RODO-2510 file (C-alpha; in nm, 4 decimals, decimal comma):
residues 291
     n   res          X          Y          Z
     1     m     0,0000     0,0000     0,0000
     2     l     0,1322     0,3405    -0,0967
     3     g     0,1555     0,6115     0,1677
     4     p    -0,0500     0,9335     0,1741
     5     a     0,2357     1,1557     0,0519
     6     v     0,2862     0,9287    -0,2491
     7     e    -0,0881     0,9234    -0,3195
     8     d    -0,0984     1,3035    -0,3042
     9     a     0,1999     1,3301    -0,5383
    10     i     0,0421     1,0926    -0,7899
    11     e    -0,2773     1,2976    -0,7812
    12     g    -0,0722     1,6107    -0,8453
    13     i     0,0958     1,4487    -1,1463
    14     a    -0,2404     1,3342    -1,2843
    15     t    -0,3989     1,6798    -1,2635
    16     d    -0,0974     1,8763    -1,3909
    17     r    -0,1770     2,0110    -1,7376
    18     t     0,0800     2,2895    -1,7613
    19     s     0,4194     2,1395    -1,6754
    20     s     0,6389     2,0085    -1,9544
    21     a     0,6953     1,6342    -1,9880
    22     s     1,0567     1,6815    -1,8802
    23     r     0,9508     1,8560    -1,5594
    24     l     0,6869     1,5947    -1,4847
    25     a     0,9502     1,3236    -1,5297
    26     r     1,1547     1,4766    -1,2491
    27     v     0,8478     1,4907    -1,0247
    28     a     0,7618     1,1308    -1,1161
    29     l     1,1136     1,0160    -1,0317
    30     e     1,1027     1,1871    -0,6932
    31     t     0,7590     1,0346    -0,6285
    32     v     0,8635     0,6752    -0,6950
    33     a     1,1750     0,7325    -0,4824
    34     l     0,9504     0,8598    -0,2014
    35     v     0,7950     0,5133    -0,1865
    36     t     1,1222     0,3781    -0,0478
    37     i     1,0987     0,6273     0,2373
    38     e     0,7281     0,6267     0,3142
    39     s     0,6228     0,2668     0,2464
    40     p     0,7671     0,0107     0,4934
    41     g     0,7151    -0,2794     0,2525
    42     w     0,8869    -0,1141    -0,0430
    43     r     1,1469    -0,3924    -0,0694
    44     s     0,8777    -0,6121    -0,2164
    45     p     0,9042    -0,5771    -0,5969
    46     d     0,5261    -0,5541    -0,6139
    47     v     0,5200    -0,2277    -0,4163
    48     l     0,7555    -0,0383    -0,6470
    49     k     0,5888    -0,1970    -0,9494
    50     e     0,2489    -0,0735    -0,8276
    51     a     0,3884     0,2760    -0,7740
    52     a     0,5480     0,2813    -1,1186
    53     q     0,2231     0,1677    -1,2797
    54     r     0,0137     0,4244    -1,0943
    55     i     0,2519     0,7096    -1,1810
    56     s     0,2711     0,6017    -1,5445
    57     e    -0,1073     0,5901    -1,5721
    58     a    -0,1306     0,9397    -1,4225
    59     q     0,0257     1,0830    -1,7417
    60     p    -0,0194     0,8133    -2,0092
    61     a     0,0704     1,0466    -2,2969
    62     m     0,4204     1,1070    -2,1621
    63     a     0,6609     0,8218    -2,2285
    64     i     0,9378     0,9769    -2,0219
    65     v     0,7251     0,9507    -1,7070
    66     h     0,6653     0,5813    -1,7750
    67     n     1,0270     0,5079    -1,8653
    68     i     1,1892     0,6875    -1,5726
    69     v     0,9753     0,5298    -1,2990
    70     y     1,0027     0,1782    -1,4378
    71     l     1,3786     0,2209    -1,4788
    72     f     1,4042     0,3295    -1,1148
    73     a     1,1969     0,0310    -1,0029
    74     r     1,4080    -0,2120    -1,2070
    75     l     1,7432    -0,0809    -1,0856
    76     v     1,6311    -0,0902    -0,7222
    77     a     1,4915    -0,4427    -0,7692
    78     e     1,8357    -0,5431    -0,8977
    79     g     1,9829    -0,4391    -0,5639
    80     q     2,1008    -0,0829    -0,6214
    81     e     2,0578     0,1659    -0,3363
    82     p     1,7457     0,3794    -0,3974
    83     m     1,8974     0,7194    -0,3221
    84     a     2,1978     0,6442    -0,5432
    85     v     1,9618     0,5513    -0,8266
    86     l     1,7614     0,8693    -0,7646
    87     r     2,0745     1,0841    -0,7895
    88     e     2,1970     0,9078    -1,1028
    89     l     1,8672     0,9314    -1,2895
    90     h     1,8066     1,2881    -1,1744
    91     s     2,1486     1,3833    -1,3099
    92     e     2,0651     1,2124    -1,6400
    93     l     1,7461     1,4164    -1,6719
    94     e     1,9163     1,7427    -1,5757
    95     t     2,2109     1,7097    -1,8139
    96     a     2,0049     1,5843    -2,1083
    97     r     1,8781     1,9327    -2,1980
    98     e     2,2266     2,0742    -2,2453
    99     r     2,3289     1,7758    -2,4575
   100     i     2,0141     1,8059    -2,6679
   101     a     2,0912     2,1740    -2,7225
   102     r     2,4432     2,0887    -2,8398
   103     t     2,2959     1,8450    -3,0910
   104     f     2,0506     2,1100    -3,2082
   105     l     2,3365     2,3487    -3,2848
   106     k     2,4288     2,1204    -3,5761
   107     v     2,1039     2,2128    -3,7531
   108     a     2,0413     2,5626    -3,6131
   109     v     2,0193     2,8372    -3,8742
   110     p     2,2432     3,1436    -3,8177
   111     k     2,0155     3,4352    -3,7297
   112     g     1,7245     3,1994    -3,7745
   113     t     1,3557     3,2592    -3,7210
   114     y     1,1511     2,9798    -3,5658
   115     v     0,7884     2,8939    -3,4956
   116     t     0,6964     2,6918    -3,1880
   117     l     0,4129     2,6382    -2,9426
   118     s     0,3339     2,5568    -2,5802
   119     y     0,6182     2,5292    -2,3274
   120     s     0,9146     2,2967    -2,3650
   121     d     1,2286     2,2990    -2,1522
   122     n     1,4185     2,1477    -2,4441
   123     v     1,2974     2,4073    -2,6932
   124     l     1,3972     2,6821    -2,4506
   125     e     1,7445     2,5367    -2,3891
   126     s     1,8027     2,4724    -2,7603
   127     l     1,7083     2,8282    -2,8541
   128     r     1,9308     2,9654    -2,5782
   129     a     2,2228     2,7657    -2,7172
   130     a     2,1484     2,8759    -3,0733
   131     h     2,1218     3,2377    -2,9688
   132     a     2,4552     3,2229    -2,7885
   133     r     2,6288     3,0577    -3,0838
   134     a     2,4635     3,1892    -3,3993
   135     s     2,1916     3,4218    -3,2701
   136     v     1,8182     3,3870    -3,3143
   137     a     1,6388     3,6583    -3,5098
   138     r     1,2918     3,5879    -3,3668
   139     v     1,0714     3,3156    -3,2278
   140     f     0,6992     3,3106    -3,3004
   141     v     0,5277     3,1320    -3,0109
   142     m     0,1714     3,0088    -3,0431
   143     e     0,0001     3,0896    -2,7141
   144     s    -0,1444     2,7365    -2,6857
   145     g    -0,4859     2,7900    -2,5361
   146     p    -0,6762     2,7176    -2,3261
   147     l    -0,3919     2,7089    -2,0713
   148     f    -0,1631     2,9437    -2,2694
   149     e     0,1666     2,7718    -2,1925
   150     g     0,3187     2,9523    -2,4904
   151     r     0,3070     3,2791    -2,3013
   152     a     0,5312     3,1309    -2,0327
   153     l     0,7803     3,0181    -2,2969
   154     a     0,7871     3,3653    -2,4526
   155     k     0,8540     3,5173    -2,1114
   156     s     1,1473     3,2793    -2,0562
   157     l     1,2847     3,3582    -2,4021
   158     a     1,2626     3,7304    -2,3299
   159     a     1,4522     3,6763    -2,0042
   160     s     1,7302     3,5252    -2,2163
   161     e     1,7183     3,8273    -2,4519
   162     i     1,5794     3,6193    -2,7384
   163     p     1,3266     3,8188    -2,9433
   164     s     0,9891     3,6479    -2,9320
   165     t     0,6346     3,7236    -3,0354
   166     v     0,3286     3,5535    -2,8906
   167     i     0,0737     3,4830    -3,1614
   168     p    -0,2807     3,3402    -3,1580
   169     d    -0,2938     2,9693    -3,2255
   170     s    -0,4816     3,0263    -3,5500
   171     e    -0,1941     3,2342    -3,6874
   172     g     0,0824     2,9830    -3,6220
   173     p     0,0780     2,8123    -3,9636
   174     s     0,0802     3,1457    -4,1498
   175     h     0,4087     3,2414    -3,9813
   176     v     0,5843     2,9277    -4,1026
   177     k     0,6341     3,0820    -4,4466
   178     e     0,8413     3,3692    -4,3031
   179     s     1,0414     3,1416    -4,0710
   180     d     1,3388     2,9140    -4,1218
   181     a     1,2062     2,6149    -3,9302
   182     v     0,9446     2,4763    -3,6947
   183     l     1,0929     2,3754    -3,3597
   184     v     0,8865     2,1777    -3,1087
   185     g     0,9288     1,9567    -2,8069
   186     a     0,7744     1,6141    -2,7576
   187     d     0,5660     1,4296    -2,5075
   188     s     0,6392     1,0952    -2,6744
   189     i     0,7958     0,9483    -2,9867
   190     l     0,6037     0,6326    -3,0749
   191     r     0,7494     0,3134    -3,2167
   192     d     0,6291     0,4005    -3,5688
   193     g     0,8149     0,7335    -3,5549
   194     s     0,5026     0,9384    -3,4826
   195     l     0,5215     1,2368    -3,2488
   196     i     0,2836     1,3012    -2,9596
   197     n     0,2762     1,6690    -2,8732
   198     k     0,0536     1,9591    -2,7784
   199     t    -0,2563     2,0102    -2,9908
   200     g    -0,1688     2,2545    -3,2685
   201     t     0,1584     2,0866    -3,3643
   202     s     0,0026     1,9123    -3,6655
   203     s    -0,1026     2,2407    -3,8222
   204     l     0,2553     2,3681    -3,7967
   205     a     0,3988     2,0480    -3,9416
   206     l     0,1561     2,0506    -4,2338
   207     a     0,2323     2,4160    -4,3075
   208     a     0,6040     2,3374    -4,2960
   209     r     0,5649     2,0586    -4,5497
   210     e     0,3706     2,2893    -4,7799
   211     d     0,6316     2,5648    -4,7470
   212     e     0,9237     2,3175    -4,7622
   213     k     1,0521     2,4168    -4,4185
   214     p     1,2144     2,1691    -4,1760
   215     v     1,0412     2,0458    -3,8620
   216     y     1,2787     1,9710    -3,5741
   217     v     1,1723     1,7889    -3,2574
   218     v     1,3990     1,8290    -2,9534
   219     c     1,3568     1,5709    -2,6786
   220     e     1,5255     1,3173    -2,4550
   221     s     1,5711     0,9681    -2,5937
   222     m     1,3836     0,8558    -2,2821
   223     k     1,0715     0,9887    -2,4551
   224     f     1,0916     0,7058    -2,7080
   225     d     0,7870     0,4851    -2,6464
   226     s     0,8056     0,1269    -2,7697
   227     r     0,4634     0,0469    -2,6200
   228     y     0,2471     0,2216    -2,8779
   229     d     0,2119     0,3231    -3,2387
   230     a    -0,0271     0,5850    -3,3755
   231     t    -0,3258     0,3487    -3,3727
   232     s    -0,2720     0,1884    -3,0316
   233     w    -0,1731     0,5054    -2,8411
   234     p    -0,4281     0,5726    -2,5595
   235     g    -0,5437     0,9010    -2,7107
   236     a    -0,5992     0,7610    -3,0597
   237     a    -0,9514     0,7923    -3,1955
   238     h    -1,0821     0,4458    -3,2744
   239     p    -1,3691     0,4134    -3,5226
   240     s    -1,5643     0,1597    -3,3196
   241     a    -1,6309     0,1736    -2,9470
   242     g    -1,7005    -0,1996    -2,9564
   243     d    -1,3732    -0,3067    -3,1140
   244     g    -1,2474    -0,4637    -2,7933
   245     r    -0,9983    -0,1924    -2,7051
   246     s    -0,9875    -0,0857    -2,3423
   247     s    -1,0356     0,2852    -2,2864
   248     h    -0,7981     0,4655    -2,0544
   249     p    -0,9809     0,6805    -1,7950
   250     n    -0,7915     0,9898    -1,9114
   251     t    -0,8586     0,9289    -2,2823
   252     e    -1,0792     1,2318    -2,3414
   253     r    -0,8376     1,4679    -2,1681
   254     i    -0,5475     1,3174    -2,3631
   255     r    -0,7316     1,3740    -2,6911
   256     q    -0,8029     1,7340    -2,5946
   257     d    -0,4462     1,8183    -2,4925
   258     f    -0,2368     1,6124    -2,7352
   259     e    -0,2330     1,4916    -3,0928
   260     v    -0,0449     1,2478    -3,3153
   261     i     0,1858     1,3929    -3,5814
   262     p     0,2933     1,1396    -3,8470
   263     g     0,6652     1,0769    -3,8696
   264     r     0,6700     1,1667    -4,2402
   265     l     0,6128     1,5321    -4,1410
   266     l     0,9222     1,5430    -3,9192
   267     t     1,2655     1,6329    -4,0504
   268     a     1,4629     1,5108    -3,7503
   269     i     1,4231     1,4091    -3,3879
   270     v     1,7090     1,5794    -3,2029
   271     t     1,8177     1,4073    -2,8806
   272     e     2,1082     1,3978    -2,6368
   273     r     2,2351     1,0932    -2,8280
   274     g     2,2148     1,2392    -3,1780
   275     r     1,9702     1,3112    -3,4586
   276     y     1,7271     1,0541    -3,5944
   277     t     1,4701     1,0387    -3,8700
   278     s     1,1352     0,8793    -3,7991
   279     d     1,2360     0,5811    -4,0157
   280     v     1,5372     0,5180    -3,7942
   281     i     1,3208     0,5494    -3,4816
   282     q     1,0835     0,2928    -3,6291
   283     t     1,3713     0,0511    -3,6805
   284     m     1,5107     0,1150    -3,3323
   285     l     1,1777     0,0599    -3,1561
   286     s     1,0523    -0,2265    -3,3699
   287     p     0,9035    -0,5030    -3,1508
   288     g     1,1103    -0,7616    -3,3368
   289     r     1,4415    -0,5822    -3,2866
   290     k     1,6907    -0,7599    -3,0649
   291     g     1,9932    -0,6340    -2,8725
***
């Protein structure tokens, strides 16, 4: 049985609709580690497994939340000391952004103009790195209603002296033509190379294809999700309610907040380990792949 502090933390993760996936991963990691402090029977593999499952289900659209808590549970089950695992994984999450930004510099356009949306720690860090190295002319940020996370990103960009303009969501695609690239974060990268991200990303990606502009996704490799493809992902719209698929309790909220962007619309997925095309991701995450 999980303790009250853990239950409260899981509830907080489940109801959080404004934090980035990367931030929620850090909270999720700290929550599963809290089990080893608050729950006397945590040494039973079933206790940590239950906690990992509950935390994962609290944010089913975010692969990094799932991956980080199950990795913690596995390493502890193998005999590693919980606080040492917490420190190691926390360090991995914290340093990933800087490494992603360094990878992004290989594709950043000198004095480039970008279009983005919502709030992403990785987008922010990548633009900071690009501005320091080659400068950024301007960033158009879709405000991302109804919670308007884009406004928070624009404020952070301004604090880093990066010119930014908040634009209505409906105007995002029209600004792609006057920009050099679309730059977005990710909540998940599915095994077929599809991207799960904030609603509104598809319209940017489609406009970019029409205007022959690149679409770059910046994210941790821990956001790769081998569990789902575009049709099996919990937020996917299935044509028949009686097709035997189980419906996740958060399905409607997931559909409202997130959408699937086909891999063919993405130029590159930029991670701390390098750049990948969606075809390469599909090969890497294929269920039949070994090793």
